[in-house]
Every structure is written in structure tokens, then in C-alpha cells.
PyMOL CGO cylinders between C-alpha atoms (Angstrom):
from pymol import cmd
from pymol.cgo import CYLINDER

trace = [
    CYLINDER, 140.01, 125.60, 104.23, 139.73, 128.76, 102.15, 0.3, 1, 1, 1, 1, 1, 1,
    CYLINDER, 139.73, 128.76, 102.15, 136.43, 130.49, 101.44, 0.3, 1, 1, 1, 1, 1, 1,
    CYLINDER, 136.43, 130.49, 101.44, 136.67, 129.40, 97.81, 0.3, 1, 1, 1, 1, 1, 1,
    CYLINDER, 136.67, 129.40, 97.81, 136.90, 125.72, 98.88, 0.3, 1, 1, 1, 1, 1, 1,
    CYLINDER, 136.90, 125.72, 98.88, 134.03, 125.93, 101.36, 0.3, 1, 1, 1, 1, 1, 1,
    CYLINDER, 134.03, 125.93, 101.36, 130.76, 125.25, 99.60, 0.3, 1, 1, 1, 1, 1, 1,
    CYLINDER, 130.76, 125.25, 99.60, 127.52, 126.38, 101.18, 0.3, 1, 1, 1, 1, 1, 1,
    CYLINDER, 127.52, 126.38, 101.18, 125.19, 123.45, 101.97, 0.3, 1, 1, 1, 1, 1, 1,
    CYLINDER, 125.19, 123.45, 101.97, 122.37, 125.04, 99.90, 0.3, 1, 1, 1, 1, 1, 1,
    CYLINDER, 122.37, 125.04, 99.90, 124.21, 123.71, 96.85, 0.3, 1, 1, 1, 1, 1, 1,
    CYLINDER, 124.21, 123.71, 96.85, 123.41, 120.19, 98.09, 0.3, 1, 1, 1, 1, 1, 1,
    CYLINDER, 123.41, 120.19, 98.09, 119.66, 120.82, 98.30, 0.3, 1, 1, 1, 1, 1, 1,
    CYLINDER, 119.66, 120.82, 98.30, 117.71, 118.67, 95.88, 0.3, 1, 1, 1, 1, 1, 1,
    CYLINDER, 117.71, 118.67, 95.88, 115.82, 120.73, 93.29, 0.3, 1, 1, 1, 1, 1, 1,
    CYLINDER, 115.82, 120.73, 93.29, 113.08, 118.09, 93.15, 0.3, 1, 1, 1, 1, 1, 1,
    CYLINDER, 113.08, 118.09, 93.15, 112.41, 118.55, 96.86, 0.3, 1, 1, 1, 1, 1, 1,
    CYLINDER, 112.41, 118.55, 96.86, 112.31, 122.37, 96.97, 0.3, 1, 1, 1, 1, 1, 1,
    CYLINDER, 112.31, 122.37, 96.97, 108.60, 122.41, 96.11, 0.3, 1, 1, 1, 1, 1, 1,
    CYLINDER, 108.60, 122.41, 96.11, 106.49, 122.32, 99.31, 0.3, 1, 1, 1, 1, 1, 1,
    CYLINDER, 106.49, 122.32, 99.31, 104.05, 119.72, 97.96, 0.3, 1, 1, 1, 1, 1, 1,
    CYLINDER, 104.05, 119.72, 97.96, 106.82, 117.38, 96.79, 0.3, 1, 1, 1, 1, 1, 1,
    CYLINDER, 106.82, 117.38, 96.79, 108.63, 117.91, 100.10, 0.3, 1, 1, 1, 1, 1, 1,
    CYLINDER, 108.63, 117.91, 100.10, 105.42, 116.97, 101.95, 0.3, 1, 1, 1, 1, 1, 1,
    CYLINDER, 105.42, 116.97, 101.95, 104.88, 113.87, 99.80, 0.3, 1, 1, 1, 1, 1, 1,
    CYLINDER, 104.88, 113.87, 99.80, 108.40, 112.70, 100.50, 0.3, 1, 1, 1, 1, 1, 1,
    CYLINDER, 108.40, 112.70, 100.50, 108.02, 113.38, 104.24, 0.3, 1, 1, 1, 1, 1, 1,
    CYLINDER, 108.02, 113.38, 104.24, 104.84, 111.32, 104.39, 0.3, 1, 1, 1, 1, 1, 1,
    CYLINDER, 104.84, 111.32, 104.39, 106.38, 108.45, 102.45, 0.3, 1, 1, 1, 1, 1, 1,
    CYLINDER, 106.38, 108.45, 102.45, 109.63, 108.57, 104.45, 0.3, 1, 1, 1, 1, 1, 1,
    CYLINDER, 109.63, 108.57, 104.45, 107.58, 107.86, 107.59, 0.3, 1, 1, 1, 1, 1, 1,
    CYLINDER, 107.58, 107.86, 107.59, 105.41, 105.13, 106.07, 0.3, 1, 1, 1, 1, 1, 1,
    CYLINDER, 105.41, 105.13, 106.07, 107.26, 103.72, 103.05, 0.3, 1, 1, 1, 1, 1, 1,
    CYLINDER, 107.26, 103.72, 103.05, 104.05, 103.08, 101.10, 0.3, 1, 1, 1, 1, 1, 1,
    CYLINDER, 104.05, 103.08, 101.10, 100.75, 104.93, 101.28, 0.3, 1, 1, 1, 1, 1, 1,
    CYLINDER, 100.75, 104.93, 101.28, 97.60, 105.06, 99.24, 0.3, 1, 1, 1, 1, 1, 1,
    CYLINDER, 97.60, 105.06, 99.24, 97.06, 108.02, 96.94, 0.3, 1, 1, 1, 1, 1, 1,
    CYLINDER, 97.06, 108.02, 96.94, 94.08, 109.16, 99.00, 0.3, 1, 1, 1, 1, 1, 1,
    CYLINDER, 94.08, 109.16, 99.00, 96.03, 108.88, 102.25, 0.3, 1, 1, 1, 1, 1, 1,
    CYLINDER, 96.03, 108.88, 102.25, 98.77, 111.14, 100.91, 0.3, 1, 1, 1, 1, 1, 1,
    CYLINDER, 98.77, 111.14, 100.91, 96.25, 113.56, 99.42, 0.3, 1, 1, 1, 1, 1, 1,
    CYLINDER, 96.25, 113.56, 99.42, 94.42, 113.90, 102.72, 0.3, 1, 1, 1, 1, 1, 1,
    CYLINDER, 94.42, 113.90, 102.72, 97.58, 114.03, 104.83, 0.3, 1, 1, 1, 1, 1, 1,
    CYLINDER, 97.58, 114.03, 104.83, 99.14, 116.89, 102.88, 0.3, 1, 1, 1, 1, 1, 1,
    CYLINDER, 99.14, 116.89, 102.88, 95.85, 118.62, 102.05, 0.3, 1, 1, 1, 1, 1, 1,
    CYLINDER, 95.85, 118.62, 102.05, 96.02, 118.97, 98.26, 0.3, 1, 1, 1, 1, 1, 1,
    CYLINDER, 96.02, 118.97, 98.26, 93.68, 118.19, 95.40, 0.3, 1, 1, 1, 1, 1, 1,
    CYLINDER, 93.68, 118.19, 95.40, 93.89, 114.99, 93.37, 0.3, 1, 1, 1, 1, 1, 1,
    CYLINDER, 93.89, 114.99, 93.37, 95.22, 116.89, 90.36, 0.3, 1, 1, 1, 1, 1, 1,
    CYLINDER, 95.22, 116.89, 90.36, 97.88, 118.76, 92.37, 0.3, 1, 1, 1, 1, 1, 1,
    CYLINDER, 97.88, 118.76, 92.37, 99.07, 115.52, 93.96, 0.3, 1, 1, 1, 1, 1, 1,
    CYLINDER, 99.07, 115.52, 93.96, 99.06, 113.67, 90.65, 0.3, 1, 1, 1, 1, 1, 1,
    CYLINDER, 99.06, 113.67, 90.65, 101.20, 116.35, 88.98, 0.3, 1, 1, 1, 1, 1, 1,
    CYLINDER, 101.20, 116.35, 88.98, 103.79, 116.34, 91.77, 0.3, 1, 1, 1, 1, 1, 1,
    CYLINDER, 103.79, 116.34, 91.77, 103.86, 112.54, 92.04, 0.3, 1, 1, 1, 1, 1, 1,
    CYLINDER, 103.86, 112.54, 92.04, 104.55, 112.35, 88.29, 0.3, 1, 1, 1, 1, 1, 1,
    CYLINDER, 104.55, 112.35, 88.29, 107.59, 114.60, 88.75, 0.3, 1, 1, 1, 1, 1, 1,
    CYLINDER, 107.59, 114.60, 88.75, 108.84, 112.50, 91.67, 0.3, 1, 1, 1, 1, 1, 1,
    CYLINDER, 108.84, 112.50, 91.67, 108.26, 109.32, 89.68, 0.3, 1, 1, 1, 1, 1, 1,
    CYLINDER, 108.26, 109.32, 89.68, 110.22, 110.72, 86.73, 0.3, 1, 1, 1, 1, 1, 1,
    CYLINDER, 110.22, 110.72, 86.73, 113.09, 111.44, 89.15, 0.3, 1, 1, 1, 1, 1, 1,
    CYLINDER, 113.09, 111.44, 89.15, 112.83, 107.80, 90.38, 0.3, 1, 1, 1, 1, 1, 1,
    CYLINDER, 112.83, 107.80, 90.38, 112.07, 108.97, 93.93, 0.3, 1, 1, 1, 1, 1, 1,
    CYLINDER, 112.07, 108.97, 93.93, 108.59, 107.44, 94.06, 0.3, 1, 1, 1, 1, 1, 1,
    CYLINDER, 108.59, 107.44, 94.06, 107.08, 104.38, 92.44, 0.3, 1, 1, 1, 1, 1, 1,
    CYLINDER, 107.08, 104.38, 92.44, 103.38, 104.29, 91.62, 0.3, 1, 1, 1, 1, 1, 1,
    CYLINDER, 103.38, 104.29, 91.62, 101.46, 101.05, 91.93, 0.3, 1, 1, 1, 1, 1, 1,
    CYLINDER, 101.46, 101.05, 91.93, 98.04, 100.35, 90.45, 0.3, 1, 1, 1, 1, 1, 1,
    CYLINDER, 98.04, 100.35, 90.45, 95.79, 97.57, 91.70, 0.3, 1, 1, 1, 1, 1, 1,
    CYLINDER, 95.79, 97.57, 91.70, 92.16, 96.71, 92.22, 0.3, 1, 1, 1, 1, 1, 1,
    CYLINDER, 92.16, 96.71, 92.22, 90.48, 96.02, 95.52, 0.3, 1, 1, 1, 1, 1, 1,
    CYLINDER, 90.48, 96.02, 95.52, 87.36, 94.27, 94.38, 0.3, 1, 1, 1, 1, 1, 1,
    CYLINDER, 87.36, 94.27, 94.38, 86.22, 96.44, 91.50, 0.3, 1, 1, 1, 1, 1, 1,
    CYLINDER, 86.22, 96.44, 91.50, 87.72, 99.62, 92.91, 0.3, 1, 1, 1, 1, 1, 1,
    CYLINDER, 87.72, 99.62, 92.91, 91.04, 100.88, 91.51, 0.3, 1, 1, 1, 1, 1, 1,
    CYLINDER, 91.04, 100.88, 91.51, 93.69, 101.73, 94.09, 0.3, 1, 1, 1, 1, 1, 1,
    CYLINDER, 93.69, 101.73, 94.09, 96.87, 103.70, 93.57, 0.3, 1, 1, 1, 1, 1, 1,
    CYLINDER, 96.87, 103.70, 93.57, 99.76, 103.32, 95.98, 0.3, 1, 1, 1, 1, 1, 1,
    CYLINDER, 99.76, 103.32, 95.98, 102.85, 105.48, 96.32, 0.3, 1, 1, 1, 1, 1, 1,
    CYLINDER, 102.85, 105.48, 96.32, 106.13, 103.99, 97.52, 0.3, 1, 1, 1, 1, 1, 1,
    CYLINDER, 106.13, 103.99, 97.52, 109.37, 105.75, 98.33, 0.3, 1, 1, 1, 1, 1, 1,
    CYLINDER, 109.37, 105.75, 98.33, 112.20, 104.18, 96.30, 0.3, 1, 1, 1, 1, 1, 1,
    CYLINDER, 112.20, 104.18, 96.30, 115.70, 103.54, 97.59, 0.3, 1, 1, 1, 1, 1, 1,
    CYLINDER, 115.70, 103.54, 97.59, 116.93, 106.45, 95.44, 0.3, 1, 1, 1, 1, 1, 1,
    CYLINDER, 116.93, 106.45, 95.44, 114.15, 108.62, 96.87, 0.3, 1, 1, 1, 1, 1, 1,
    CYLINDER, 114.15, 108.62, 96.87, 115.07, 107.74, 100.44, 0.3, 1, 1, 1, 1, 1, 1,
    CYLINDER, 115.07, 107.74, 100.44, 118.72, 108.59, 99.77, 0.3, 1, 1, 1, 1, 1, 1,
    CYLINDER, 118.72, 108.59, 99.77, 117.76, 111.93, 98.19, 0.3, 1, 1, 1, 1, 1, 1,
    CYLINDER, 117.76, 111.93, 98.19, 115.42, 112.69, 101.10, 0.3, 1, 1, 1, 1, 1, 1,
    CYLINDER, 115.42, 112.69, 101.10, 118.11, 112.02, 103.71, 0.3, 1, 1, 1, 1, 1, 1,
    CYLINDER, 118.11, 112.02, 103.71, 120.68, 114.13, 101.83, 0.3, 1, 1, 1, 1, 1, 1,
    CYLINDER, 120.68, 114.13, 101.83, 118.21, 116.99, 101.44, 0.3, 1, 1, 1, 1, 1, 1,
    CYLINDER, 118.21, 116.99, 101.44, 117.35, 116.94, 105.15, 0.3, 1, 1, 1, 1, 1, 1,
    CYLINDER, 117.35, 116.94, 105.15, 121.04, 116.84, 106.07, 0.3, 1, 1, 1, 1, 1, 1,
    CYLINDER, 121.04, 116.84, 106.07, 121.69, 119.95, 103.96, 0.3, 1, 1, 1, 1, 1, 1,
    CYLINDER, 121.69, 119.95, 103.96, 118.70, 121.75, 105.54, 0.3, 1, 1, 1, 1, 1, 1,
    CYLINDER, 118.70, 121.75, 105.54, 119.91, 120.81, 109.01, 0.3, 1, 1, 1, 1, 1, 1,
    CYLINDER, 119.91, 120.81, 109.01, 123.39, 122.10, 108.21, 0.3, 1, 1, 1, 1, 1, 1,
    CYLINDER, 123.39, 122.10, 108.21, 121.96, 125.37, 106.89, 0.3, 1, 1, 1, 1, 1, 1,
    CYLINDER, 121.96, 125.37, 106.89, 119.72, 125.80, 109.94, 0.3, 1, 1, 1, 1, 1, 1,
    CYLINDER, 119.72, 125.80, 109.94, 122.64, 125.12, 112.26, 0.3, 1, 1, 1, 1, 1, 1,
    CYLINDER, 122.64, 125.12, 112.26, 124.85, 127.81, 110.75, 0.3, 1, 1, 1, 1, 1, 1,
    CYLINDER, 124.85, 127.81, 110.75, 125.28, 131.13, 112.49, 0.3, 1, 1, 1, 1, 1, 1,
]
cmd.load_cgo(trace, "trace")
């Protein structure tokens, strides 16, 4: 394969997952599938507003779905990794692994 045909794996990195907060959200959800907003916030150590902004971007990309419900009279927001999100996450990690493995 010529150098022109060989494409560096960085070209397969997902732009949505380059942000450290979004990467952390996806990592948390990849392990659990669904988590409460507060659980994610506390796990990745960000403010409500920072998490909300990044979740909105992931939701727009169809990587995360946001659920709203009430537990008694208290509103609860849940975050769930979508099938598309899981596929993107796995592809992104594969590209990172390939980059890290190169000499």
C-alpha cells in the first residue's frame, strides 16, 4: 500500500468525542447504558450547566437520548447511550487505540 493510500487513524476520530467532557459522558454511559443526570455530573466532576451544554450536543448528534420523568414530585433526567452513540464510541476508541499503538 502506498503512502497516499494509507490514511492515518486520526481521520477516523469522531469530532463530537474530541471534547474531554463529551468523551467522559460517553465513557460513563458506555459502562452503564443509562445514568441519571446527577450521577453523570458527579462522576465526571462538572457543573450542571456544563453537562447540560455537552449533553445537548451529544443529543443533537443522536449519541445520547435524554429522558424526563418524575419520581414523586421531583423531576428526574436520565441519559441513555443510543445504538448510534455506542457505535461511534467503539469506532472512536478503536482509532485511539490504533494511534496509540503506532510507533
